[in-house]
N, C-alpha and C positions, 0 to 999 in steps of 0.2 A: 289614250288617257288615263282609262280602265287599269292597266299594265301597272302604269309610271304609280299610280294613286296604291295599289296593290303592295311592289317594292317598298314604299317608303312606309306603309303599315309595319311591313316584317323588319325593315331597317329598326323601326321603333321600338319593335317587340324585344328584340334581339337585346338592344341598348337596357332595358327596361328589367331583361331577365340579366345584367351584368353581374358575376360574381362577388360581393359585398360580402366581408369579415365581419360581423355582431359580437356582440361584449352584452354578455347578460350575468348578474347576481341573483342568488336567491334569495338575499337579505340584505338592506341598505336603510341606513346606519346598520351597523354591527355592535355587540360591545365586550366589550375587553371580556377575552378568558372563550368568547362562543366560536364557534366555526361559519367561514362563509366559502360556497360555493361558487367556481367564479370559471363561466362556459365561456368559446371563441368558438362560432359557425360559421360555415362558409356553404353555401348551396349548390354543389361542388363536390368531386373527387380531387383530393388534395395532399400536399407530402409537403416534406418541408417546410415544417411548424416551426417556427422561432419564436420563443416563450418571453414574456417582459419580465423588466428583476421588480417585483413586487415588495418595496419598502414600508416598512411600517408592518407588516404582514408576514406570520411566519407560513412556510410552505411547509405543507402536510404530505399530497402526495401529488402525482400531477407529472407533467400529462398522461390525463387517460383519455385514447382516441375509440371515437365509436361512430359511428354511420348508418343512416338511416335509410329508407328508397320510399317512395308514395310515388303510387301510379293515377290518374285519370285521367276517362272518356271525357271529350267533348265533342260533340257535333260527329262523332261517329270513331275521332280519332284519337290512341291512345296517346298519351304524355306521362313520363316518368321525370322524377328528379331526386336525386340524390344530394344528402345534407354528410358535413364531416365536422362531426362535436370534437372540442380539444376539452377539457374540463381538468377543473383544481380545488381542490381543500385546503384553504387557508383559514390561520389561527387568527383572529385579533391578537396581539399583544401590549400595544399600546394606545394613550388617547389622540385621537387629533384627525384631521382630513388628512387622507393620503392619494396621491396621482397613480395610478398604474398607466404607466406609459403604451404605446400601440404596440400590438406583437403582428406577425406579417407570416405568412402562408403565400404557399406557391397553387395555382388552380390552373388548368389549362392551358398551363406554359406562362402564365403572369404571375409576377409577383402582386399578393393584395393587402394591405396593411390596415390594423382596425385604429377607431379611434382610442383615446388615452378615455379612461372613467376616471371617476373619484370617489374613494371607500371613504363613509365617515366612519369613528369610531368610538363609543361613548362609555362612561362609566352604566357598570350594571346594576341594574335596582336589585332591590331587596329579591323579589323570586329569585332574580338569577343568581344572587350573591348565597340565598340559602340552596340550589339545586347544586351551586361547585361543591357547597360545603360537602352534601349528600353524597357527591362523589368522590372528594379526594380524605372523606374520614374511610370511605372504603375500598379508596385506589391508590395507590401511593409508593414510593420510592422508597430504600434507605441504601444509605452507605456506610460500608465500615471499612477500616484498614487494622494493621496489624497494630501499629505505631504511628505517633503524633510528633514524637520528638526524635530527630534523626541528625544524622552528620550528614555532610555531601560528600556523594557516592555511595551510601545507604543506601538498599533497595527496603522500599514497604509493599505491600499487596494490598490493591483496593477492590471490593466486592459490590456490585450494584445488585439490591435484590428488590424485585418487582412483590408486593404485597397486596390481594384484593380478596374481593367479597361478591365482586360481579361474574357475572357471566362473558365472559370475551371471547369475541371471534377469533383475534389477530393482534397481535402487537408489532409495534416496527422501531427500533432507533432512529430518529430523526436529526440529534444533535448529539456530539459528543464531545465531552470536555478541552479549552483550551489550557494544556499543560505546558505550559511557560516556567520553566527554570527544572523540567522533569526528561529523563527519556524513557520511553516507555514500551514495555514488551507483552501483548495480548497474553495470558492465558486463554485453553479451553473452557467453557463456562457451562455448565448444566441447564438446559434451558425446561426443564421436567417441570413440573408444580410438586410441590411439599406441603401438606399441613405445620402450620408453624404458630404458635399461640405468642401474642403480645398485648399486654396489658390484658390477660383475660377473656382475646376474642382470640376467635382461629380465623388464620387465613390461608390462600392458598399462595403459596411464598415458591418463585423459580430468581434464579440468580440469572442474569441477565446479562451480565460483561464482568470481566476479571480481570483484572491487569497489574503485570509490576510494574514500580516504578522506580527511578534509579534517580537521586536529586544531584543536580548539576551547580547550582549556585545555594548561599546564604542565605536568612533571611526568614522571614514568613512569608510560605507558599501558600496559594489558594488554589486549589482543584475546583474546577468551575462544574454547575451543575449537568448531567446529561438529561436530554429529554425524549421520550419516547412516547410513540401516539397507538392510541389504545381502541379495537372496536369494540364497543360494549353493545351487547343486545339487549335491547328491552322487548317487553309485551307489549302488544299492541292492544290496548286498552279496548277496543271494540270486538276483538275475537278473544277476549279474555275468559267469558263464558259459556264460547261452543264450546262444547265436546270432541269437538271431530277438530278445531285449530290447530294440533299438535300436531295433524298430520299434514299441514299447510303453510304455508308462508304466515306463519303469526307474532313475527317481533319484527322489530325495527334493529337497525344497524347505526349506531350514533358515534362519532369520531370524538375521542377526549387526548387533549395533550397533556402529561403530566411530565412534571421533572422533579431531581432528586434536589437537595441541599447541596451547596457548595461547604466545603471543610477546607480546613487550616492545618497544615504541616509544619511545624516549628525546624528548619535545617540550621544545624551551628557547624561553623569552620570546621577543621581540622586541628590537631592540635599540632603548633610549631615550638620549635623549628623540624620540619618534613625529616627523612634521616636519608643519607643518599641510599641510590636506586631506587627510594621508593618510586611508583611509576599509577599512583594511583589505585589501587587495588584498595578493595572497602572489602570486610564482608568475616563470614569466619572461615577459612581458609585452609588445605592441605594439597600440599606438590609433592609430585612421584619422579622419577626418570628411568626410562628402560632403555637395552641396544637388542637389537634381533641377534649380533653374535659380537662375540671381542674376539676374533683370530679370522683373517681371510686377507687375499691376494692383493697387492698394487694392482688399482684400475679397478678392484670389483664395490659393488654399493655395499653400505653397512644404513640404516634405518633409526634412527637415535629420535625416541619419542619422549615429551614431555607432558605431563597429563596434570591441570588442576579442578579443583574439587572442594564443592562445599556451598555455603550461599554466598552469596553478595554478588558484585556486579562484573562478574566473570566474562557475560558477550561483550563486554568494553575493553578488556586488558587485549594490547598489542603484543604480537609477538618479540620473545623474551632477546636480548643481544649475550650470545652466549660464544664465551672465546673460544673458539673450536683452534687444533692444531693447524699453522699455515700451510702444511703442505695436503691439508683435506682440501678439495671441492665442495663447496656446500652449497645447495639449490634453496631458495623460497619455500618455509614450511608449507607444509598441505596443514589449513586445522578444520576440523572437527568440533562443534560441540552441540551437548545437548542440554539443552534451556528445562529446568524446574521440571523433571520428568520422575515417574515414580511418588509414590505417596508421601515421601519426605519432603520434598522440594528444593531436593541437591543437585546441585546441576556440575556440568561435567565440560572442561574443554581440553582439547589433545592438538600438540604441536609437531609435525610431521617431519624431522629433517634427514632428508635425502645426504648420505654423506662420501666423498670417494677418495679416500687416501691415494697419492700418486705414487708414493714412496717406499722402501720399505722403511721395518724399523716398528720402536714401538712407541705409542703416543699414548697418552692421558687425555680425558676429555673429562674437564674441571668438575666440580658442585658449580653449582649456580646458585646463587643469595637471592632469594623471593622475599622480598619486601612489603606488607601489604600492614594495611591498620585494623586491628582486629574490635570487631564492635560489638563484641562481650567484653573483653576484655580493657574497651576504652583506651591500648593504647597500642604502637607499633611493633609489630611482631616480623623476623627475620625467621625464614624456615630455609633450608637446604635441600637436593637432590645428592646423588647419589654422583661419586667420582670413579670411571670406567675407566679402564687400562687394556687400549687395541694392540693387539698385535699384526703388523700388516707384513705378511710375507713378500717373497720374490715373485713376480707375476711369470704365467708361463709365456706369455710374449717377451718378457725378456730373457726365459731362458734360451728359448729361441732366436732370441736375436732382430726380431720384429719392435721396430718402433710404432708407438701410437701416433698419427696425425691427424685425427679428430676426435672430434671432444664426444662421449657416445651419449648415444642417444638415450632417454629414459622413459618407460611404460610401467604403469602403474594398471596393477593386474588384483581385481578386488581390497583384499587388505596386501600384497605379497606386493613389494614395490621389485622390479625387474629390470635389467641393466638390458642394450642390444648392443651387443659388440660389434663396434665397424673394423670390419673387411682391415688388417694391417701389408702393408707392402712393402716388402724388401728390395731398398731402391739398389740399383746398380748401374754400370754406365750404358748397359742393352735395352736397357728401357728406359732412357733420358727422354726417348724422340717420341713416345706411346706417351709417357706424362704429360708432353708439350702438347701432343697434341691434345690430350684431355683438357688441360690447361685453358686450351680456345676455344675448345668446346663449351667450356662453365663458362668463360669470360660472354660469347656470344647470346649463351642460350635464354638468359634475361631480358635482352633487346630481341629477340624472336618474339618469345612469348607476348612484351609490350607493344608491339605491332599487331602481332594477329587480335587482342584484346580491341586494341584499337576501330581496327577494321570491323570488328561484330559490334562494337556499341555504335559505330558509324553506319552498319545496313541494320542491326535489332533493337526495338526501342522497348526500353524497363519497363516492366510495371510498375504503380508507383508503390505497392508492397516493398520491388526490389530495389528502387531508389531509394526509401528509406533505411532499407538492410545497411547498404553501399554506405551512404552517407553518415550511418548511425558509427561506423567504424572508426571515423573520426574523434568520436569523443572519449572512452576510456573500459579498459576492460572490468572494471569494477561493475558499471551499468549495463555494460554487455553480460555477464553471464547472470546476472540476475533479471533479464528480460528473454533469455533464451530455459530459464528455469521460469518467467512464467507463463513462455509457450507450451512448454513442460506440461502445466498445471489446465492449461487448454485444453489441450488433447486428454487427460486423465478428468476429466471437469471435475477439476479442484477449485472450486468457486472461492472461499477463504482463502487459501494458499495465494491464487493467483495474483490477489490485490495486497497480497501482504509481500511479495516480490515487487511489485509493482512502486510501493510506497520505497519498500527496501533501494530499489534499483537509482530511485532520486533522490532517496538522503545520501546514497556511498556515492551518485556519479555528484552533488554538489560539495562533498566533503571532500572528493578526489582531488577537483575542479581547483577549488580555491586553499586547499592544502591545510583544512581545519579537520579536530576530533571531530567523528558523529555526536560523542557525545557533548559536546560545545555548543552543539547547536538546536535551533528552534526555528520555527516559523518567521520568527521577529527580526533574527540574524539573517538570516537566508535573506530576506529583503532588503537590508541593512547591509551587505553584501551585494546584493544586486544594484543599488543604492549609488555603492563607491564607482562603481565599473560602466553607470550609466545604461545600465539596461531596460531599453521602453518597457511602459509599465504595463504594454498587453502580455507581456512574454513572461512579465514577473507576476501577474497577475495566473495568467494559466500556469503557470509550476505550482505556487501553492498552492490554488482552487485544486490541482491534480492530487495531491496530496492530501484533502480533504476528503475528497470526492473517494478514494481507496479505504482512505479511515472508516468510512458510512458505508459504504458500499458492502464491508466485510461481511455487515451484518443485517442490514436490511436486503428484505425480497429482492426478485424479478425472476419475471414472464420470461425471457428469453437470455438467458446466464449468457451463452457463448457467444451472441452476436455483443454483448454486455462487454465480456473478457478482448474480444477483435478488435472491440473501435477502442478500448482503452491501451489496449496495446499498442494500436498505429498509434492513437494522443501523444505515449508515453514515447515515441520514438520521435516524432515529430517537434515537441517541446522540448528536448536534449539537444534533435537539431538545431533548433533556434535559437537557443543560449549558446551553442558553440559559436550559430553565428554574430550572436550579438558581442562576443569577446574573443573575437580575432581582431 
């Protein structure tokens, strides 16, 4: 009987000590503009924490995970307990009562769900308003643009500057502007602080973001504010008079969310009628062309290069349609662009065409008429490339009586384009049997290889990553190239470059898939296309959210950058595969 009572008591103790996910806040209610810390705690080691959605509150940072251990001795026996905590820093942005839905976590193999919590946001009192004004007078963001009245296709440079007279420990971009109607290209911005005088007051000033915007539609386009979270050091009042305070933690850190003001850009339609051959190029541009040789043998390769230079929407200009001679085999151009390099902010874009003349003769590569809208003269302008005469001699193979039977394989080495000549065969009656046997081999070899691969896939399981890679090949080459570049960025620990490549892969994939120009795309148009094809809401949301995450991640600090990049790469591959599945 005593043993039974002991067992019941033991079971009761275990139940009482079961894991609970609790929610606490450092203040409730909270005033508009104030910050609140929300903590989710469980009395165990935990993993797979899933955060709730914070409606009415803006997430500044989190989750920040931490763990603590406690030890106790009861009746000569030791007891330990572990507590895992996930913390969020939030900012109240609007008045009202907001419900934070439950969060979840896995502890001891079980999923634990918290209760929902209600947060009340009220208007700030006079003292809070004065404190806020004191901060905004000494900490603010200004936005400058080189133009405010432009044409469709014209570019502007937008710079965001942070000005402060306070002691800042850290700054973090928490929200980027919604750029509806613009195509953007981020420029490198120096985050070093310099002294700058505004209205006779000296501030420490740093350029926190710099972007080139290309207008894609007419009208009054609004550039929304950016938001920055600043960690401000404030002196601990109790230690202010302590002469040794400077040697210890004598200050407090306060998080403050600040934002820029919206700006309006007036975008005008391009003049009509638009001339024949105009493909949307806008700016102050120049064009040139060259060939690497003017005399060559038939079946040899020649490189024809076209370069566009100047200031304008060069990045959005597609490959040109040049009337090459009919006897020339023409390969898709290799495109190289250098956008806003150097102090003069001039861009270049080069198209390298590989050409192979097949017959002897004299040929002309004609001039190309490049039409663009000159933003300086406010008129359409046509400029031309040079004309080239190419002399094609008889090939060495023809002189020996050989007949090429295969298209040559082309390789690129550094800047020179070389071709690898395939072996040629002089066909005669004695070799017909040999060639027939070769034909049989070439016909059955692919079937044998397919059979081998099927057997391999049956006996060997692929890893998740390999499955993603294999299935991803059905997407398209545009996204695949960018994702490979992103993989290289991980190897080189290029954090900013990685997220830029991921972002470009998503935009490029969508443009290719739906046969639209990248310049015509926005997040709203992406959502519209998805709706037209009845793409699931969760897939559509994940696609757009990943673009937003990439924009922010390029500027946000991260404690584990390699893991962040690896997880994002897998997420990008998965979302493209999901879209592919939806569109089948």
